[in-house]
C-alpha positions, 0 to 999 in steps of 0.5 A: 499499500502506498502512503499518501498525504492526509486530506486537507484540513487534517492535522497529523500529530505524531506524539511518540510514546506517552502515558495513557492518561496524558494521551487520553486527556489530550484526546478529550481536549481536542474532541471538545474543541472540535465539538464546539466548532474550534480546532481542526480534525486531528489524527494522533499517532501515539504509543502508550504503556499497556492498559485495560479500559472499562467502558460504561456498560461493563458489568461486574469487577474485573479480575483482582490481579490484573498485570496492568492498570485499569481505566474507566472510560466513557465509551460503552463496552466491556473491559478490553486490553 
């Protein structure tokens, strides 16, 4: 597959490796700005440490000895790695 330039008006940001919480906070800020009609469409390229996320529709408690941090997030769905 050949690489192509991003569509006009799309900002691509390569953040490298950063903590999950920091990357997630940045995503929320950018999404809020976009929803308010500010900012631009942005594609974030980021790698973060392993983490489990638990959506709002997740039922029950996760296993008591998960090997990585667990974060509750605003999406639906079960616990994912």
